[in-house]
C-alpha positions in Angstrom: -10.7 81.9 45.9 -10.7 85.6 47.0 -7.8 86.3 44.6 -9.3 84.2 41.8 -11.3 86.9 40.0 -8.6 89.6 40.4 -6.0 87.3 39.1 -8.1 86.3 36.0 -8.8 90.0 35.2 -5.2 90.9 35.6 -4.0 88.2 33.3 -6.7 88.9 30.7 -6.0 92.6 30.6 -2.3 91.9 30.3 -2.9 89.5 27.4 -5.1 92.1 25.7 -2.2 94.6 25.8 0.1 92.1 24.3 -2.3 91.3 21.5 -3.5 94.8 20.7 -0.3 96.7 21.7 -0.1 100.4 22.1 0.1 101.2 18.4 -2.7 99.0 17.0 -1.6 98.8 13.4 1.0 101.6 13.2 4.7 100.8 12.5 6.6 101.2 15.7 9.5 103.6 15.3 10.3 106.5 12.9 10.1 106.9 9.2 12.3 110.0 8.4 11.5 111.6 5.0 13.7 114.5 3.9 14.8 115.0 7.5 11.2 115.1 8.8 10.4 112.3 11.3 7.0 110.6 11.2 6.6 108.8 14.6 4.9 105.4 14.4 3.7 105.9 10.8 0.5 104.3 9.6 -1.2 104.2 6.2 -0.5 106.8 3.5 1.8 109.7 4.3 1.6 112.8 2.1 5.2 114.1 1.9 5.1 116.5 -1.0 2.6 118.4 -3.1 4.1 116.9 -6.3 6.7 114.3 -7.0 10.2 115.2 -5.9 13.5 113.5 -4.8 13.1 111.9 -1.4 15.6 110.8 1.2 14.0 108.0 3.3 15.3 106.5 6.5 13.2 103.6 7.7 13.7 102.9 11.4 10.6 100.6 11.6 10.2 96.8 11.2 7.8 97.5 8.3 8.6 98.2 4.7 7.2 101.3 2.9 6.3 101.9 -0.8 6.9 105.3 -2.5 4.3 106.5 -5.0 4.7 109.2 -7.6 1.4 110.9 -6.9 -0.3 112.1 -3.7 -2.8 109.7 -1.9 -0.4 106.8 -2.6 -1.7 106.6 -6.1 0.0 106.4 -9.5 3.2 104.5 -10.2 5.0 102.9 -7.3 8.5 104.3 -7.8 10.3 102.5 -5.0 10.2 100.4 -1.9 12.3 100.7 1.3 13.0 97.7 3.4 12.7 97.8 7.2 15.7 99.4 9.0 17.2 100.8 5.7 18.2 104.2 4.4 18.0 105.7 0.8 19.4 109.1 -0.1 18.4 111.1 -3.2 20.4 110.4 -6.3 20.3 108.5 -9.6 18.2 105.4 -9.6 18.4 103.1 -7.8 20.1 105.2 -5.2 17.1 107.4 -4.3 13.4 107.8 -4.6 11.1 110.1 -6.5 7.6 110.6 -5.2 4.9 112.6 -3.4 3.5 110.0 -0.9 4.6 106.9 1.0 2.5 104.0 2.1 3.6 102.1 5.2 3.0 98.4 4.6 1.6 96.1 7.3 
């Protein structure tokens, strides 16, 4: 019985770490946009002041949507699947936008 409470607390805190995880909603990995890495991206990423060609390398298990305007607003101009890469070029090769929203 003397180990009972300590064992329960240890198991409970271990289970909480598995459920919550260290990232709590962020996509684990890197989203590399025009050669700039965004570590464990989450939510809307402002990547340019105005729409421009984007090279996107998605090294996460989560997809990402590209938007023409800042704040992840305006037309969605593309979507990049998890563990995929898209380089600038004529559609559908590349993306054109100012912000990217990491999907959950």
